[in-house]
KEBAGU-313811 format. One record per residue (C-alpha): residue in three letters; y, z, x. Coordinates in steps of 0.1 Angstrom, whole numbers, padded with zeros to 4 digits. Layout:
// KEBAGU-313811
+-----+-------+-------+-------+
:  aa :     y :     z :     x :
+-----+-------+-------+-------+
: Ala :     Y :     Z :     X :
...
+-----+-------+-------+-------+
// end
This chain:
// KEBAGU-313811
+-----+-------+-------+-------+
:  aa :     y :     z :     x :
+-----+-------+-------+-------+
: Unk : -0042 : -0271 :  0102 :
: Unk : -0008 : -0277 :  0114 :
: Unk :  0016 : -0275 :  0083 :
: Unk :  0048 : -0293 :  0082 :
: Unk :  0073 : -0274 :  0068 :
: Unk :  0099 : -0292 :  0053 :
: Unk :  0134 : -0272 :  0043 :
: Unk :  0167 : -0281 :  0030 :
: Unk :  0196 : -0285 :  0052 :
: Unk :  0228 : -0280 :  0035 :
: Unk :  0245 : -0298 :  0065 :
: Unk :  0224 : -0328 :  0061 :
: Unk :  0219 : -0325 :  0020 :
: Unk :  0185 : -0332 :  0027 :
: Unk :  0151 : -0316 :  0035 :
: Unk :  0145 : -0318 :  0071 :
: Unk :  0114 : -0311 :  0089 :
: Unk :  0120 : -0279 :  0107 :
: Unk :  0117 : -0283 :  0144 :
: Unk :  0124 : -0254 :  0166 :
: Unk :  0149 : -0261 :  0195 :
: Unk :  0125 : -0241 :  0219 :
: Unk :  0086 : -0248 :  0210 :
: Unk :  0069 : -0213 :  0194 :
: Unk :  0102 : -0195 :  0189 :
: Unk :  0125 : -0195 :  0163 :
: Unk :  0162 : -0179 :  0166 :
: Unk :  0173 : -0171 :  0129 :
: Unk :  0210 : -0157 :  0118 :
: Unk :  0216 : -0143 :  0084 :
: Unk :  0246 : -0130 :  0069 :
: Unk :  0241 : -0092 :  0054 :
: Unk :  0261 : -0071 :  0034 :
: Unk :  0297 : -0053 :  0040 :
: Unk :  0289 : -0018 :  0033 :
: Unk :  0316 :  0002 :  0010 :
: Unk :  0289 :  0001 : -0022 :
: Unk :  0262 : -0004 : -0032 :
: Unk :  0232 : -0030 : -0031 :
: Unk :  0234 : -0049 : -0064 :
: Unk :  0207 : -0077 : -0077 :
: Unk :  0233 : -0102 : -0057 :
: Unk :  0224 : -0089 : -0027 :
: Unk :  0189 : -0084 : -0032 :
: Unk :  0187 : -0126 : -0034 :
: Unk :  0193 : -0132 :  0002 :
: Unk :  0175 : -0102 :  0017 :
: Unk :  0142 : -0115 : -0005 :
: Unk :  0150 : -0150 :  0001 :
: Unk :  0152 : -0150 :  0043 :
: Unk :  0124 : -0123 :  0044 :
: Unk :  0099 : -0149 :  0029 :
: Unk :  0116 : -0174 :  0056 :
: Unk :  0105 : -0145 :  0077 :
: Unk :  0075 : -0143 :  0067 :
: Unk :  0066 : -0180 :  0069 :
: Unk :  0080 : -0184 :  0101 :
: Unk :  0058 : -0157 :  0115 :
: Unk :  0026 : -0168 :  0097 :
: Unk :  0031 : -0203 :  0109 :
: Unk :  0023 : -0187 :  0141 :
: Unk :  0065 : -0186 :  0154 :
: Unk :  0076 : -0156 :  0176 :
: Unk :  0111 : -0153 :  0153 :
: Unk :  0141 : -0132 :  0161 :
: Unk :  0155 : -0124 :  0129 :
: Unk :  0196 : -0110 :  0131 :
: Unk :  0210 : -0097 :  0102 :
: Unk :  0242 : -0080 :  0107 :
: Unk :  0262 : -0054 :  0092 :
: Unk :  0297 : -0060 :  0083 :
: Unk :  0317 : -0029 :  0087 :
: Unk :  0349 : -0042 :  0098 :
: Unk :  0374 : -0071 :  0090 :
: Unk :  0363 : -0080 :  0060 :
: Unk :  0393 : -0083 :  0036 :
: Unk :  0397 : -0080 : -0005 :
: Unk :  0393 : -0110 : -0017 :
: Unk :  0376 : -0129 :  0013 :
: Unk :  0414 : -0135 :  0024 :
: Unk :  0436 : -0132 :  0055 :
: Unk :  0459 : -0103 :  0038 :
: Unk :  0453 : -0071 :  0020 :
: Unk :  0432 : -0043 :  0028 :
: Unk :  0399 : -0036 :  0047 :
: Unk :  0375 : -0033 :  0018 :
: Unk :  0358 : -0004 :  0039 :
: Unk :  0392 :  0010 :  0050 :
: Unk :  0401 :  0012 :  0013 :
: Unk :  0370 :  0029 :  0002 :
: Unk :  0372 :  0057 :  0028 :
: Unk :  0410 :  0061 :  0021 :
: Unk :  0398 :  0066 : -0021 :
: Unk :  0369 :  0088 : -0010 :
: Unk :  0388 :  0108 :  0017 :
: Unk :  0366 :  0099 :  0042 :
: Unk :  0363 :  0081 :  0079 :
: Unk :  0356 :  0045 :  0076 :
: Unk :  0323 :  0050 :  0093 :
: Unk :  0315 :  0072 :  0072 :
: Unk :  0316 :  0050 :  0046 :
: Unk :  0298 :  0027 :  0063 :
: Unk :  0266 :  0045 :  0075 :
: Unk :  0264 :  0061 :  0038 :
: Unk :  0260 :  0026 :  0024 :
: Unk :  0243 :  0010 :  0051 :
: Unk :  0215 :  0040 :  0050 :
: Unk :  0214 :  0031 :  0008 :
: Unk :  0211 : -0006 :  0016 :
: Unk :  0179 : -0001 :  0038 :
: Unk :  0164 :  0023 :  0011 :
: Unk :  0168 : -0003 : -0012 :
: Unk :  0160 : -0034 :  0005 :
: Unk :  0127 : -0007 :  0020 :
: Unk :  0116 : -0008 : -0019 :
: Unk :  0118 : -0042 : -0024 :
: Unk :  0094 : -0047 :  0002 :
: Unk :  0117 : -0063 :  0028 :
: Unk :  0114 : -0062 :  0066 :
: Unk :  0139 : -0054 :  0090 :
: Unk :  0153 : -0078 :  0113 :
: Unk :  0147 : -0080 :  0147 :
: Unk :  0184 : -0071 :  0152 :
: Unk :  0205 : -0058 :  0133 :
: Unk :  0244 : -0058 :  0152 :
: Unk :  0278 : -0043 :  0134 :
: Unk :  0306 : -0060 :  0137 :
: Unk :  0325 : -0026 :  0149 :
: Unk :  0297 : -0025 :  0179 :
: Unk :  0304 : -0064 :  0195 :
: Unk :  0350 : -0065 :  0198 :
: Unk :  0348 : -0079 :  0231 :
: Unk :  0322 : -0100 :  0218 :
: Unk :  0348 : -0114 :  0196 :
: Unk :  0382 : -0111 :  0215 :
: Unk :  0365 : -0130 :  0241 :
: Unk :  0359 : -0151 :  0214 :
: Unk :  0393 : -0155 :  0202 :
: Unk :  0402 : -0162 :  0240 :
: Unk :  0381 : -0192 :  0243 :
: Unk :  0395 : -0206 :  0212 :
: Unk :  0427 : -0203 :  0224 :
: Unk :  0422 : -0215 :  0257 :
: Unk :  0410 : -0247 :  0239 :
: Unk :  0443 : -0253 :  0226 :
: Unk :  0430 : -0247 :  0188 :
: Unk :  0449 : -0216 :  0181 :
: Unk :  0479 : -0196 :  0179 :
: Unk :  0492 : -0166 :  0183 :
: Unk :  0517 : -0154 :  0154 :
: Unk :  0537 : -0121 :  0153 :
: Unk :  0502 : -0106 :  0169 :
: Unk :  0474 : -0122 :  0145 :
: Unk :  0458 : -0153 :  0160 :
: Unk :  0451 : -0178 :  0135 :
: Unk :  0430 : -0207 :  0140 :
: Unk :  0451 : -0242 :  0139 :
: Unk :  0430 : -0263 :  0112 :
: Unk :  0449 : -0293 :  0115 :
: Unk :  0450 : -0296 :  0148 :
: Unk :  0416 : -0291 :  0153 :
: Unk :  0410 : -0315 :  0127 :
: Unk :  0427 : -0340 :  0144 :
: Unk :  0405 : -0339 :  0173 :
: Unk :  0373 : -0332 :  0156 :
: Unk :  0377 : -0344 :  0122 :
: Unk :  0346 : -0324 :  0113 :
: Unk :  0365 : -0297 :  0093 :
: Unk :  0348 : -0294 :  0057 :
: Unk :  0315 : -0311 :  0067 :
: Unk :  0295 : -0281 :  0057 :
: Unk :  0312 : -0279 :  0023 :
: Unk :  0322 : -0313 :  0013 :
: Unk :  0361 : -0298 :  0016 :
: Unk :  0393 : -0315 :  0027 :
: Unk :  0425 : -0304 :  0039 :
: Unk :  0450 : -0320 :  0016 :
: Unk :  0426 : -0304 : -0013 :
: Unk :  0426 : -0278 :  0008 :
: Unk :  0464 : -0273 :  0010 :
: Unk :  0464 : -0280 : -0027 :
: Unk :  0445 : -0253 : -0042 :
: Unk :  0451 : -0221 : -0014 :
: Unk :  0471 : -0194 : -0034 :
: Unk :  0498 : -0185 : -0019 :
: Unk :  0495 : -0151 :  0003 :
: Unk :  0516 : -0120 :  0013 :
: Unk :  0521 : -0126 :  0051 :
: Unk :  0515 : -0166 :  0043 :
: Unk :  0546 : -0172 :  0067 :
: Unk :  0529 : -0162 :  0099 :
: Unk :  0506 : -0192 :  0098 :
: Unk :  0514 : -0225 :  0105 :
: Unk :  0492 : -0241 :  0077 :
: Unk :  0481 : -0221 :  0042 :
: Unk :  0445 : -0233 :  0053 :
: Unk :  0447 : -0214 :  0088 :
: Unk :  0424 : -0185 :  0091 :
: Unk :  0424 : -0152 :  0108 :
: Unk :  0401 : -0150 :  0141 :
: Unk :  0425 : -0116 :  0149 :
: Unk :  0449 : -0098 :  0126 :
: Unk :  0473 : -0072 :  0138 :
: Unk :  0469 : -0035 :  0124 :
: Unk :  0494 : -0023 :  0098 :
: Unk :  0506 :  0008 :  0106 :
: Unk :  0484 :  0022 :  0081 :
: Unk :  0456 :  0008 :  0093 :
: Unk :  0430 :  0031 :  0106 :
: Unk :  0406 :  0009 :  0117 :
: Unk :  0420 : -0010 :  0153 :
: Unk :  0410 : -0020 :  0189 :
: Unk :  0433 : -0025 :  0213 :
: Unk :  0434 : -0064 :  0223 :
: Unk :  0456 : -0091 :  0242 :
: Unk :  0477 : -0098 :  0210 :
: Unk :  0480 : -0065 :  0194 :
: Unk :  0461 : -0037 :  0184 :
: Unk :  0442 : -0049 :  0154 :
: Unk :  0407 : -0058 :  0143 :
: Unk :  0385 : -0091 :  0141 :
: Unk :  0389 : -0124 :  0115 :
: Unk :  0356 : -0118 :  0093 :
: Unk :  0341 : -0155 :  0106 :
: Unk :  0346 : -0143 :  0138 :
: Unk :  0320 : -0113 :  0142 :
: Unk :  0291 : -0139 :  0128 :
: Unk :  0300 : -0167 :  0158 :
: Unk :  0301 : -0141 :  0178 :
: Unk :  0270 : -0118 :  0173 :
: Unk :  0248 : -0153 :  0168 :
: Unk :  0257 : -0161 :  0198 :
: Unk :  0252 : -0132 :  0218 :
: Unk :  0219 : -0128 :  0202 :
: Unk :  0203 : -0158 :  0199 :
: Unk :  0222 : -0181 :  0222 :
: Unk :  0241 : -0211 :  0207 :
: Unk :  0230 : -0231 :  0192 :
: Unk :  0200 : -0216 :  0172 :
: Unk :  0179 : -0226 :  0151 :
: Unk :  0185 : -0215 :  0113 :
: Unk :  0218 : -0196 :  0098 :
: Unk :  0213 : -0185 :  0067 :
: Unk :  0232 : -0166 :  0036 :
: Unk :  0245 : -0170 :  0002 :
: Unk :  0255 : -0199 : -0015 :
: Unk :  0291 : -0184 : -0018 :
: Unk :  0299 : -0179 :  0023 :
: Unk :  0292 : -0212 :  0027 :
: Unk :  0332 : -0215 :  0019 :
: Unk :  0350 : -0204 :  0040 :
: Unk :  0326 : -0183 :  0059 :
: Unk :  0303 : -0209 :  0074 :
: Unk :  0326 : -0234 :  0076 :
: Unk :  0348 : -0217 :  0096 :
: Unk :  0320 : -0204 :  0117 :
: Unk :  0316 : -0240 :  0127 :
: Unk :  0347 : -0243 :  0135 :
: Unk :  0351 : -0217 :  0157 :
: Unk :  0316 : -0223 :  0174 :
: Unk :  0329 : -0264 :  0177 :
: Unk :  0362 : -0251 :  0193 :
: Unk :  0346 : -0225 :  0219 :
: Unk :  0317 : -0246 :  0230 :
: Unk :  0320 : -0282 :  0219 :
: Unk :  0288 : -0281 :  0191 :
: Unk :  0280 : -0264 :  0160 :
: Unk :  0262 : -0224 :  0162 :
: Unk :  0228 : -0244 :  0147 :
: Unk :  0205 : -0271 :  0138 :
: Unk :  0198 : -0261 :  0105 :
: Unk :  0219 : -0240 :  0073 :
: Unk :  0200 : -0227 :  0046 :
: Unk :  0218 : -0213 :  0012 :
: Unk :  0205 : -0189 : -0014 :
: Unk :  0224 : -0196 : -0050 :
: Unk :  0238 : -0168 : -0070 :
: Unk :  0223 : -0139 : -0095 :
: Unk :  0247 : -0147 : -0126 :
: Unk :  0252 : -0130 : -0161 :
: Unk :  0259 : -0147 : -0190 :
: Unk :  0268 : -0177 : -0165 :
: Unk :  0294 : -0161 : -0136 :
: Unk :  0280 : -0151 : -0108 :
: Unk :  0271 : -0115 : -0101 :
: Unk :  0293 : -0098 : -0077 :
: Unk :  0313 : -0066 : -0068 :
: Unk :  0348 : -0083 : -0064 :
: Unk :  0342 : -0094 : -0103 :
: Unk :  0328 : -0059 : -0116 :
: Unk :  0302 : -0077 : -0137 :
: Unk :  0271 : -0064 : -0111 :
: Unk :  0239 : -0042 : -0115 :
: Unk :  0232 : -0019 : -0087 :
: Unk :  0194 : -0020 : -0075 :
: Unk :  0195 :  0019 : -0088 :
: Unk :  0201 :  0009 : -0120 :
: Unk :  0173 : -0014 : -0124 :
: Unk :  0154 :  0010 : -0106 :
: Unk :  0161 :  0039 : -0127 :
: Unk :  0168 :  0014 : -0166 :
: Unk :  0205 :  0028 : -0167 :
: Unk :  0234 :  0005 : -0166 :
: Unk :  0266 :  0006 : -0192 :
: Unk :  0290 : -0020 : -0193 :
: Unk :  0322 : -0015 : -0185 :
: Unk :  0333 : -0041 : -0207 :
: Unk :  0318 : -0026 : -0242 :
: Unk :  0301 :  0004 : -0232 :
: Unk :  0270 : -0007 : -0240 :
: Unk :  0236 :  0002 : -0223 :
: Unk :  0228 : -0031 : -0204 :
: Unk :  0189 : -0025 : -0194 :
: Unk :  0169 : -0019 : -0221 :
: Unk :  0142 : -0002 : -0193 :
: Unk :  0134 :  0007 : -0158 :
: Unk :  0124 : -0021 : -0139 :
: Unk :  0103 : -0020 : -0105 :
: Unk :  0109 : -0032 : -0071 :
: Unk :  0084 : -0058 : -0071 :
: Unk :  0094 : -0070 : -0109 :
: Unk :  0129 : -0077 : -0092 :
: Unk :  0112 : -0093 : -0058 :
: Unk :  0088 : -0113 : -0084 :
: Unk :  0117 : -0119 : -0110 :
: Unk :  0136 : -0137 : -0078 :
: Unk :  0107 : -0157 : -0063 :
: Unk :  0102 : -0169 : -0098 :
: Unk :  0127 : -0195 : -0092 :
: Unk :  0133 : -0217 : -0063 :
: Unk :  0160 : -0200 : -0040 :
: Unk :  0182 : -0227 : -0043 :
: Unk :  0184 : -0226 : -0080 :
: Unk :  0205 : -0202 : -0102 :
: Unk :  0190 : -0172 : -0117 :
: Unk :  0206 : -0161 : -0150 :
: Unk :  0199 : -0123 : -0153 :
: Unk :  0185 : -0109 : -0188 :
: Unk :  0157 : -0083 : -0202 :
: Unk :  0137 : -0109 : -0212 :
: Unk :  0134 : -0128 : -0182 :
: Unk :  0131 : -0096 : -0164 :
: Unk :  0103 : -0085 : -0183 :
: Unk :  0082 : -0120 : -0185 :
: Unk :  0086 : -0112 : -0148 :
: Unk :  0072 : -0076 : -0152 :
: Unk :  0042 : -0094 : -0168 :
: Unk :  0038 : -0123 : -0145 :
: Unk :  0036 : -0096 : -0111 :
: Unk :  0016 : -0074 : -0133 :
: Unk : -0011 : -0104 : -0142 :
: Unk : -0016 : -0117 : -0102 :
: Unk : -0020 : -0076 : -0097 :
: Unk : -0048 : -0072 : -0127 :
: Unk : -0064 : -0103 : -0110 :
: Unk : -0065 : -0095 : -0074 :
: Unk : -0083 : -0065 : -0089 :
: Unk : -0108 : -0081 : -0110 :
: Unk : -0118 : -0101 : -0079 :
: Unk : -0130 : -0066 : -0064 :
: Unk : -0153 : -0064 : -0092 :
: Unk : -0167 : -0101 : -0098 :
: Unk : -0205 : -0101 : -0097 :
: Unk : -0209 : -0132 : -0074 :
: Unk : -0239 : -0161 : -0083 :
: Unk : -0261 : -0187 : -0060 :
: Unk : -0241 : -0213 : -0072 :
: Unk : -0203 : -0222 : -0085 :
: Unk : -0196 : -0239 : -0114 :
: Unk : -0154 : -0239 : -0107 :
: Unk : -0139 : -0252 : -0072 :
: Unk : -0114 : -0229 : -0058 :
: Unk : -0114 : -0244 : -0022 :
: Unk : -0081 : -0265 : -0030 :
: Unk : -0062 : -0233 : -0040 :
: Unk : -0050 : -0227 : -0002 :
: Unk : -0038 : -0258 :  0007 :
: Unk : -0016 : -0260 : -0030 :
: Unk :  0001 : -0232 : -0021 :
: Unk :  0006 : -0242 :  0015 :
: Unk :  0017 : -0281 :  0002 :
: Unk :  0046 : -0256 : -0022 :
: Unk :  0056 : -0232 :  0004 :
: Unk :  0057 : -0261 :  0029 :
: Unk :  0086 : -0283 :  0004 :
: Unk :  0112 : -0261 :  0008 :
: Unk :  0098 : -0221 :  0000 :
: Unk :  0086 : -0235 : -0032 :
: Unk :  0075 : -0200 : -0047 :
: Unk :  0075 : -0208 : -0082 :
: Unk :  0053 : -0235 : -0075 :
: Unk :  0028 : -0215 : -0054 :
: Unk :  0029 : -0186 : -0083 :
: Unk :  0019 : -0214 : -0106 :
: Unk : -0013 : -0219 : -0084 :
: Unk : -0015 : -0184 : -0080 :
: Unk : -0014 : -0183 : -0119 :
: Unk : -0044 : -0209 : -0123 :
: Unk : -0063 : -0192 : -0100 :
: Unk : -0057 : -0160 : -0123 :
: Unk : -0073 : -0175 : -0154 :
: Unk : -0105 : -0190 : -0127 :
: Unk : -0110 : -0152 : -0117 :
: Unk : -0107 : -0140 : -0157 :
: Unk : -0132 : -0169 : -0167 :
: Unk : -0155 : -0155 : -0145 :
: Unk : -0149 : -0122 : -0152 :
: Unk : -0156 : -0130 : -0189 :
: Unk : -0192 : -0149 : -0179 :
: Unk : -0179 : -0185 : -0190 :
: Unk : -0179 : -0197 : -0151 :
: Unk : -0198 : -0185 : -0121 :
: Unk : -0183 : -0181 : -0085 :
: Unk : -0206 : -0180 : -0049 :
: Unk : -0196 : -0150 : -0028 :
: Unk : -0182 : -0172 : -0006 :
: Unk : -0157 : -0182 : -0032 :
: Unk : -0145 : -0148 : -0042 :
: Unk : -0139 : -0142 : -0006 :
: Unk : -0118 : -0175 : -0002 :
: Unk : -0098 : -0162 : -0035 :
: Unk : -0095 : -0131 : -0016 :
: Unk : -0081 : -0141 :  0014 :
: Unk : -0056 : -0166 : -0008 :
: Unk : -0043 : -0134 : -0024 :
: Unk : -0039 : -0118 :  0006 :
: Unk : -0023 : -0147 :  0025 :
: Unk :  0004 : -0161 :  0000 :
: Unk :  0007 : -0128 : -0026 :
: Unk :  0009 : -0101 : -0001 :
: Unk :  0015 : -0113 :  0034 :
: Unk :  0043 : -0145 :  0025 :
: Unk :  0054 : -0133 : -0006 :
: Unk :  0055 : -0098 :  0001 :
: Unk :  0047 : -0083 : -0035 :
: Unk :  0025 : -0052 : -0033 :
: Unk :  0005 : -0034 : -0056 :
: Unk :  0032 : -0006 : -0068 :
: Unk :  0003 :  0010 : -0092 :
: Unk : -0016 :  0014 : -0061 :
: Unk :  0015 :  0030 : -0046 :
: Unk :  0021 :  0053 : -0072 :
: Unk : -0023 :  0060 : -0073 :
: Unk : -0014 :  0074 : -0037 :
: Unk :  0007 :  0098 : -0048 :
: Unk : -0010 :  0114 : -0074 :
: Unk : -0037 :  0117 : -0047 :
: Unk : -0019 :  0136 : -0023 :
: Unk : -0008 :  0154 : -0052 :
: Unk : -0046 :  0162 : -0063 :
: Unk : -0058 :  0170 : -0027 :
: Unk : -0020 :  0190 : -0020 :
: Unk : -0037 :  0212 : -0051 :
: Unk : -0067 :  0216 : -0040 :
: Unk : -0057 :  0229 : -0008 :
: Unk : -0035 :  0258 : -0025 :
: Unk : -0069 :  0267 : -0043 :
: Unk : -0089 :  0267 : -0013 :
: Unk : -0058 :  0289 :  0002 :
: Unk : -0057 :  0312 : -0025 :
: Unk : -0096 :  0318 : -0019 :
: Unk : -0088 :  0324 :  0017 :
: Unk : -0061 :  0349 :  0008 :
: Unk : -0086 :  0365 : -0015 :
: Unk : -0114 :  0368 :  0013 :
: Unk : -0130 :  0345 : -0010 :
: Unk : -0152 :  0328 :  0016 :
: Unk : -0171 :  0308 : -0005 :
: Unk : -0152 :  0292 : -0025 :
: Unk : -0132 :  0283 :  0007 :
: Unk : -0164 :  0266 :  0025 :
: Unk : -0172 :  0250 : -0006 :
: Unk : -0143 :  0231 : -0012 :
: Unk : -0141 :  0225 :  0026 :
: Unk : -0177 :  0211 :  0028 :
: Unk : -0173 :  0197 : -0010 :
: Unk : -0141 :  0175 :  0005 :
: Unk : -0165 :  0165 :  0036 :
: Unk : -0190 :  0150 :  0018 :
: Unk : -0162 :  0129 :  0007 :
: Unk : -0153 :  0118 :  0034 :
: Unk : -0124 :  0139 :  0034 :
: Unk : -0115 :  0162 :  0067 :
: Unk : -0094 :  0195 :  0059 :
: Unk : -0079 :  0207 :  0092 :
: Unk : -0064 :  0244 :  0092 :
: Unk : -0032 :  0251 :  0113 :
: Unk : -0008 :  0279 :  0117 :
: Unk :  0014 :  0264 :  0086 :
: Unk : -0013 :  0260 :  0063 :
: Unk : -0040 :  0236 :  0056 :
: Unk : -0036 :  0195 :  0059 :
: Unk : -0064 :  0169 :  0051 :
: Unk : -0069 :  0127 :  0064 :
: Unk : -0098 :  0107 :  0056 :
: Unk : -0121 :  0107 :  0082 :
+-----+-------+-------+-------+
// end
């Protein structure tokens, strides 16, 4: 059955039926991390949100090109047009090369996302690898008369753009007069004709390490130019979906729209999607605010509050607990961190995993006393309603109650119904929501350890020329379906 998938478009402020620009194919761009520190819970939310979207679009049969960038240059402190590059500052403080910092934290970001079972994107472009494309973008905007050069830097002319298009602020709902009243004074502001103008290219100061030659100066691209250039390069213009955190609506995504309109005459994408924030005590979690808890700290169970020196985590939380915690709320709603909420998520996650295990041991009957055939479509209906994962979870909990009722011999299911429930769990719990059984993963490590111990015992027997024991171990494992292979570096094993 073909699914009618509705998604909320931030630009139109309403749910819209998803229809790709090219039938059967989807181009999706999501703003990735600025790699100058470890990933925290706030980074997990967009990664998981758009991982669900990526998985679901593929499940619906679309061929998806998913582009998620790495920002390794041009993102200045406080998201402003002045100040130090975040990565260059980290490099200066730690006496490292900027690309050394970027590579180190990119690797750690990938490791954390892998533990959360976030699929890798189709393409992961780095801003520093696309300087030529960004220079070309800036030149197009200059040629259109919607930017100006000032002291070697290039700024987007918001007022001139507004006069010709009347579109600046359409994503965020801001207007120029309000921006003029609320834009704080910055060092170097005299370079701009208008306080709200944003940098397309910045002339590098003498001490600035990361710089490239351009027609205007040796410098570096503006933060907003990066995504516009890379999105167009890999997905064309326009493409289908542009995603990111709600904190990027202004100024980042608003500026992306302006840049694309100025250089092509149209916006970058058909649909804008934004996840809401993770909060701590009602305040956004972020590196700039110093109130973040890294994912590794969640996994290890230790984080000291810098304000009062108190331990903020009551226990370690597994990656799947973190993922389930995020999926329990709709992606457009805020989620407030607390140990109580995470512990509840852990119980909910374990409940689903246990229900799936119980399914494997249910004894089928000739007839069913319960109807389970509606769960699949109920879950689809929730996913099709703007990826409403908390409603999907509620239906799965209902299914878990059915499973437990049958296991308690208070109801019956046929083999066909048991297989249907197994399929529903596989589709929605594992394939679409991306959860996995951490206990099963832990068991695999246990099995690996036990097998290595057995092989060590066999190796010791062979060293002592106790061929009877050595052969008995090999033959016993073979009878269990495990093949032992002897090699020059020792024995290995595999399932037959």
